[in-house]
PyMOL CGO cylinders between C-alpha atoms (Angstrom):
from pymol import cmd
from pymol.cgo import CYLINDER

trace = [
    CYLINDER, -1.38, 8.61, -49.44, -3.09, 7.21, -46.35, 0.3, 1, 1, 1, 1, 1, 1,
    CYLINDER, -3.09, 7.21, -46.35, -6.04, 4.75, -46.73, 0.3, 1, 1, 1, 1, 1, 1,
    CYLINDER, -6.04, 4.75, -46.73, -9.32, 6.56, -45.26, 0.3, 1, 1, 1, 1, 1, 1,
    CYLINDER, -9.32, 6.56, -45.26, -10.47, 4.17, -42.26, 0.3, 1, 1, 1, 1, 1, 1,
    CYLINDER, -10.47, 4.17, -42.26, -14.26, 4.33, -41.32, 0.3, 1, 1, 1, 1, 1, 1,
    CYLINDER, -14.26, 4.33, -41.32, -16.31, 3.12, -38.58, 0.3, 1, 1, 1, 1, 1, 1,
    CYLINDER, -16.31, 3.12, -38.58, -20.05, 2.46, -39.11, 0.3, 1, 1, 1, 1, 1, 1,
    CYLINDER, -20.05, 2.46, -39.11, -23.17, 2.77, -36.92, 0.3, 1, 1, 1, 1, 1, 1,
    CYLINDER, -23.17, 2.77, -36.92, -26.65, 1.25, -37.72, 0.3, 1, 1, 1, 1, 1, 1,
    CYLINDER, -26.65, 1.25, -37.72, -29.67, 2.65, -35.71, 0.3, 1, 1, 1, 1, 1, 1,
    CYLINDER, -29.67, 2.65, -35.71, -33.08, 1.62, -35.95, 0.3, 1, 1, 1, 1, 1, 1,
    CYLINDER, -33.08, 1.62, -35.95, -35.64, 4.22, -36.79, 0.3, 1, 1, 1, 1, 1, 1,
    CYLINDER, -35.64, 4.22, -36.79, -39.04, 4.01, -35.15, 0.3, 1, 1, 1, 1, 1, 1,
    CYLINDER, -39.04, 4.01, -35.15, -42.03, 2.85, -37.17, 0.3, 1, 1, 1, 1, 1, 1,
    CYLINDER, -42.03, 2.85, -37.17, -45.32, 4.54, -36.74, 0.3, 1, 1, 1, 1, 1, 1,
    CYLINDER, -45.32, 4.54, -36.74, -48.47, 4.70, -38.85, 0.3, 1, 1, 1, 1, 1, 1,
    CYLINDER, -48.47, 4.70, -38.85, -48.57, 8.76, -38.99, 0.3, 1, 1, 1, 1, 1, 1,
    CYLINDER, -48.57, 8.76, -38.99, -45.99, 9.99, -41.55, 0.3, 1, 1, 1, 1, 1, 1,
    CYLINDER, -45.99, 9.99, -41.55, -45.43, 13.27, -39.44, 0.3, 1, 1, 1, 1, 1, 1,
    CYLINDER, -45.43, 13.27, -39.44, -44.61, 11.19, -36.57, 0.3, 1, 1, 1, 1, 1, 1,
    CYLINDER, -44.61, 11.19, -36.57, -42.17, 9.16, -38.20, 0.3, 1, 1, 1, 1, 1, 1,
    CYLINDER, -42.17, 9.16, -38.20, -40.42, 12.11, -39.69, 0.3, 1, 1, 1, 1, 1, 1,
    CYLINDER, -40.42, 12.11, -39.69, -40.01, 14.09, -36.43, 0.3, 1, 1, 1, 1, 1, 1,
    CYLINDER, -40.01, 14.09, -36.43, -38.92, 10.72, -34.67, 0.3, 1, 1, 1, 1, 1, 1,
    CYLINDER, -38.92, 10.72, -34.67, -36.42, 9.97, -37.58, 0.3, 1, 1, 1, 1, 1, 1,
    CYLINDER, -36.42, 9.97, -37.58, -35.21, 13.86, -37.30, 0.3, 1, 1, 1, 1, 1, 1,
    CYLINDER, -35.21, 13.86, -37.30, -34.45, 13.58, -33.74, 0.3, 1, 1, 1, 1, 1, 1,
    CYLINDER, -34.45, 13.58, -33.74, -32.23, 10.46, -34.23, 0.3, 1, 1, 1, 1, 1, 1,
    CYLINDER, -32.23, 10.46, -34.23, -30.64, 11.86, -37.24, 0.3, 1, 1, 1, 1, 1, 1,
    CYLINDER, -30.64, 11.86, -37.24, -30.00, 15.11, -35.80, 0.3, 1, 1, 1, 1, 1, 1,
    CYLINDER, -30.00, 15.11, -35.80, -28.35, 13.65, -32.67, 0.3, 1, 1, 1, 1, 1, 1,
    CYLINDER, -28.35, 13.65, -32.67, -26.15, 11.41, -34.69, 0.3, 1, 1, 1, 1, 1, 1,
    CYLINDER, -26.15, 11.41, -34.69, -25.04, 14.24, -36.79, 0.3, 1, 1, 1, 1, 1, 1,
    CYLINDER, -25.04, 14.24, -36.79, -24.25, 16.17, -33.51, 0.3, 1, 1, 1, 1, 1, 1,
    CYLINDER, -24.25, 16.17, -33.51, -21.80, 13.01, -32.51, 0.3, 1, 1, 1, 1, 1, 1,
    CYLINDER, -21.80, 13.01, -32.51, -20.05, 13.56, -35.87, 0.3, 1, 1, 1, 1, 1, 1,
    CYLINDER, -20.05, 13.56, -35.87, -21.82, 10.76, -37.71, 0.3, 1, 1, 1, 1, 1, 1,
    CYLINDER, -21.82, 10.76, -37.71, -22.71, 11.29, -41.48, 0.3, 1, 1, 1, 1, 1, 1,
    CYLINDER, -22.71, 11.29, -41.48, -25.72, 9.46, -42.86, 0.3, 1, 1, 1, 1, 1, 1,
    CYLINDER, -25.72, 9.46, -42.86, -24.92, 6.95, -45.49, 0.3, 1, 1, 1, 1, 1, 1,
    CYLINDER, -24.92, 6.95, -45.49, -28.24, 5.19, -46.13, 0.3, 1, 1, 1, 1, 1, 1,
    CYLINDER, -28.24, 5.19, -46.13, -31.74, 4.58, -44.85, 0.3, 1, 1, 1, 1, 1, 1,
    CYLINDER, -31.74, 4.58, -44.85, -33.29, 1.17, -45.59, 0.3, 1, 1, 1, 1, 1, 1,
    CYLINDER, -33.29, 1.17, -45.59, -37.05, 0.12, -45.04, 0.3, 1, 1, 1, 1, 1, 1,
    CYLINDER, -37.05, 0.12, -45.04, -37.52, -2.91, -42.86, 0.3, 1, 1, 1, 1, 1, 1,
    CYLINDER, -37.52, -2.91, -42.86, -40.78, -4.89, -43.27, 0.3, 1, 1, 1, 1, 1, 1,
    CYLINDER, -40.78, -4.89, -43.27, -42.56, -1.74, -44.31, 0.3, 1, 1, 1, 1, 1, 1,
    CYLINDER, -42.56, -1.74, -44.31, -42.92, -0.62, -40.93, 0.3, 1, 1, 1, 1, 1, 1,
    CYLINDER, -42.92, -0.62, -40.93, -39.60, 0.97, -39.54, 0.3, 1, 1, 1, 1, 1, 1,
    CYLINDER, -39.60, 0.97, -39.54, -36.16, 1.68, -41.24, 0.3, 1, 1, 1, 1, 1, 1,
    CYLINDER, -36.16, 1.68, -41.24, -32.51, 1.38, -40.50, 0.3, 1, 1, 1, 1, 1, 1,
    CYLINDER, -32.51, 1.38, -40.50, -30.45, 4.37, -40.66, 0.3, 1, 1, 1, 1, 1, 1,
    CYLINDER, -30.45, 4.37, -40.66, -26.38, 3.71, -41.52, 0.3, 1, 1, 1, 1, 1, 1,
    CYLINDER, -26.38, 3.71, -41.52, -23.89, 6.22, -40.59, 0.3, 1, 1, 1, 1, 1, 1,
    CYLINDER, -23.89, 6.22, -40.59, -20.27, 6.53, -40.79, 0.3, 1, 1, 1, 1, 1, 1,
    CYLINDER, -20.27, 6.53, -40.79, -17.46, 8.67, -39.49, 0.3, 1, 1, 1, 1, 1, 1,
    CYLINDER, -17.46, 8.67, -39.49, -13.69, 8.62, -39.86, 0.3, 1, 1, 1, 1, 1, 1,
    CYLINDER, -13.69, 8.62, -39.86, -12.23, 6.05, -37.57, 0.3, 1, 1, 1, 1, 1, 1,
    CYLINDER, -12.23, 6.05, -37.57, -9.79, 7.42, -34.79, 0.3, 1, 1, 1, 1, 1, 1,
]
cmd.load_cgo(trace, "trace")
């Protein structure tokens, strides 16, 4: 049985004081990464202003 190998990608999600703007901006980034074959693993808030999205996909 082969061991799965992954590559990871961390993307800053923009911070904004308007929740709807943040959701839309995050949605754009998440959809673009999905089109490139990345799967969202985690989102971590940073300093209460923005977030980092962590993605993975099988390594080639």
